[in-house]
Steps between C-alpha positions, in 0.01 A plus 500: 500500500678788671635810330854395594453163329368679191808723506732198528326320212528813287874530576558135418312537170698814410850348534634182337749466787398648833687478828332598824794567729656716764604825338511594133702394197736796547505480881436144624480470878585134558744246367230272360352783295852586373552133408170490310581820310841358405333176389275680252762753388702221339210411268459851362121513505318796658364443848350704779556497875224619731595593855281319753663666801290808436168316508442231763145438373640412158767279655237312703266466201784363287588243767138385509463496120820300446516296820865613512598688818830658398624764259592523224211353307556455126231494232581413138232544236234514771609182680656488847843336523610558860846647539854441376527169686235367263633691198859380555375142496296568185804665340718197574245290305500746209140606566535876555616622159223320304245636749626857449516461123141379500389788725659756266398329178854390407426127503 
């Protein structure tokens, strides 16, 4: 396993909600990253955004690890969930809040 994959796995383990996107939480650099930040802001749980524009190796490794070519990439409690297209669908079924409560020990 490469050092970059080790780094990614460490980041995923460190954060209950992790978004790999374009830009940062305070300075997102694409509309999809903004949308994902807004999605999680409404739940009130802490989350982190890691900028993949600064590291093409990390971006490529993430695409290979997830089989998901685009950003953002969302991980919740260590599991990959795609992006807000997937999360919006999950939210409409009432699946997001229980998932977050479980991740943060509120369930």
